[in-house]
C-alpha positions as CSV (number, residue, x, y, z in Angstrom):
1,M,26.4,-25.0,-40.9
2,R,26.1,-21.7,-42.7
3,A,22.3,-19.8,-42.3
4,A,20.9,-21.2,-45.8
5,E,22.2,-25.0,-45.0
6,T,20.5,-24.7,-41.7
7,I,17.3,-23.0,-42.8
8,H,17.2,-25.6,-45.6
9,A,17.4,-29.0,-43.3
10,Y,14.8,-26.8,-41.6
11,Y,12.2,-26.5,-44.0
12,E,13.1,-30.4,-45.2
13,A,12.4,-31.3,-41.7
14,F,9.0,-29.7,-41.3
15,N,7.7,-30.8,-45.0
16,K,8.6,-34.5,-44.3
17,G,6.7,-33.8,-40.4
18,D,9.9,-34.7,-38.8
19,M,9.6,-32.8,-35.7
20,N,12.4,-34.0,-34.0
21,A,14.8,-33.1,-37.0
22,F,12.8,-29.9,-36.5
23,L,12.9,-29.2,-33.3
24,A,16.7,-30.4,-33.4
25,L,17.5,-27.2,-35.8
26,L,16.2,-24.5,-33.1
27,T,18.7,-23.3,-30.0
28,D,17.2,-23.7,-26.4
29,D,16.2,-20.1,-25.8
30,V,15.3,-19.6,-29.6
31,A,12.8,-16.3,-30.6
32,H,9.5,-17.1,-32.4
33,D,7.5,-14.4,-33.9
34,I,3.8,-15.5,-34.8
35,N,2.4,-14.1,-37.6
36,Q,0.5,-11.0,-36.6
37,G,1.2,-12.5,-33.0
38,E,3.4,-12.4,-29.8
39,R,7.3,-13.3,-29.6
40,Q,7.4,-16.9,-27.8
41,T,10.9,-17.5,-26.8
42,G,12.3,-21.0,-26.0
43,K,12.4,-24.6,-27.1
44,A,9.4,-25.9,-25.6
45,A,7.0,-23.1,-26.5
46,F,8.2,-23.6,-30.1
47,A,7.1,-27.3,-29.5
48,T,3.8,-26.5,-28.4
49,F,3.3,-24.1,-31.2
50,M,3.9,-27.0,-33.3
51,G,1.9,-29.2,-31.7
52,H,-0.8,-27.6,-31.9
53,M,-0.4,-26.2,-35.4
54,N,-0.1,-29.7,-36.7
55,R,-3.4,-30.5,-35.3
56,C,-5.2,-27.6,-36.8
57,Y,-3.4,-27.9,-40.5
58,R,-1.5,-29.7,-43.0
59,E,1.1,-27.9,-44.9
60,V,3.5,-28.5,-48.0
61,L,6.2,-25.9,-48.7
62,T,6.6,-25.2,-52.2
63,D,8.3,-22.8,-54.7
64,M,11.3,-22.3,-51.7
65,V,14.1,-19.2,-52.3
66,I,16.3,-19.1,-49.6
67,M,18.4,-16.1,-49.0
68,E,21.4,-15.8,-46.9
69,S,23.2,-12.3,-45.6
70,P,27.0,-12.4,-46.6
71,C,28.5,-13.0,-43.1
72,G,26.1,-16.2,-43.3
73,T,24.3,-15.6,-39.1
74,R,20.5,-14.3,-40.9
75,G,18.9,-15.5,-43.8
76,A,15.4,-15.3,-45.2
77,A,12.9,-17.7,-46.8
78,E,10.1,-16.9,-49.4
79,F,7.7,-20.1,-50.3
80,T,4.8,-20.9,-50.6
81,V,2.6,-22.5,-48.1
82,N,0.1,-26.0,-49.6
83,G,-2.2,-26.5,-46.8
84,T,-5.6,-28.0,-45.2
85,Y,-7.2,-26.7,-42.8
86,L,-8.0,-29.5,-40.5
87,A,-9.4,-28.5,-37.1
88,T,-10.9,-25.3,-36.1
89,D,-8.3,-22.5,-34.8
90,E,-9.5,-20.4,-32.5
91,G,-10.7,-17.5,-33.3
92,L,-10.5,-18.2,-36.7
93,P,-13.2,-19.7,-39.5
94,D,-14.5,-22.9,-38.6
95,A,-12.5,-26.1,-40.1
96,N,-13.8,-28.6,-42.7
97,G,-10.7,-29.5,-44.8
98,Q,-10.6,-26.2,-46.8
99,T,-7.6,-26.0,-48.7
100,Y,-5.5,-23.0,-49.3
101,V,-2.3,-21.5,-51.1
102,L,-0.9,-18.9,-49.7
103,P,2.6,-17.4,-50.2
104,A,4.9,-16.3,-47.1
105,G,8.4,-15.9,-46.0
106,A,10.7,-15.8,-43.1
107,F,13.1,-14.3,-41.4
108,F,16.2,-16.0,-39.5
109,D,19.1,-15.5,-36.8
110,I,21.2,-18.0,-36.8
111,R,23.7,-19.2,-34.2
112,D,26.3,-22.3,-34.0
113,G,24.4,-23.8,-37.1
114,K,20.6,-23.7,-35.3
115,V,17.6,-21.0,-35.6
116,A,17.9,-18.8,-32.7
117,R,15.0,-16.3,-34.1
118,I,12.5,-17.0,-36.6
119,S,10.2,-14.3,-37.6
120,N,6.7,-15.6,-39.8
121,Y,5.0,-13.7,-42.2
122,Y,2.0,-14.4,-44.3
123,N,-1.3,-12.6,-45.1
124,L,-3.6,-13.8,-42.5
125,P,-6.6,-12.3,-44.4
126,D,-6.2,-13.9,-47.6
127,W,-5.6,-17.3,-46.0
128,I,-9.3,-16.3,-44.2
129,A,-10.7,-15.4,-47.4
130,Q,-9.7,-18.9,-49.1
131,V,-11.1,-20.9,-45.9
132,E,-14.3,-19.0,-46.2
133,G,-14.3,-19.3,-50.1
134,D,-14.6,-22.9,-49.3
135,E,-16.8,-23.1,-47.3
136,E,-19.5,-21.5,-49.2
137,A,-18.4,-23.8,-52.3
């Protein structure tokens, strides 16, 4: 699979909440660059991260635009995150079901039809302002 096909399948599985299909699209040594955080390595670390994310957030990605390098091994995606903050995440504002809409993007390396690296980017101060604003409403 070329990058665009893999990225499309990755986000399709994410939006369906199909974690088995989602994780099956990762290499065993996947590198995951967390927005404004550390790099984690390995499918097990990614699965743990996603377990935490799914406990704290419910998200659907829309307005997806996927781009691919000419060689088909690198790609990027730009999208809108439509989410609900379900449970308080450590170091962040308290959760009480606030909703948010946030532009985001990701960069990928693809190896043998699987995600070997994903680097996610979004504006954390914008997200915080949105969930704090909902708390005051």
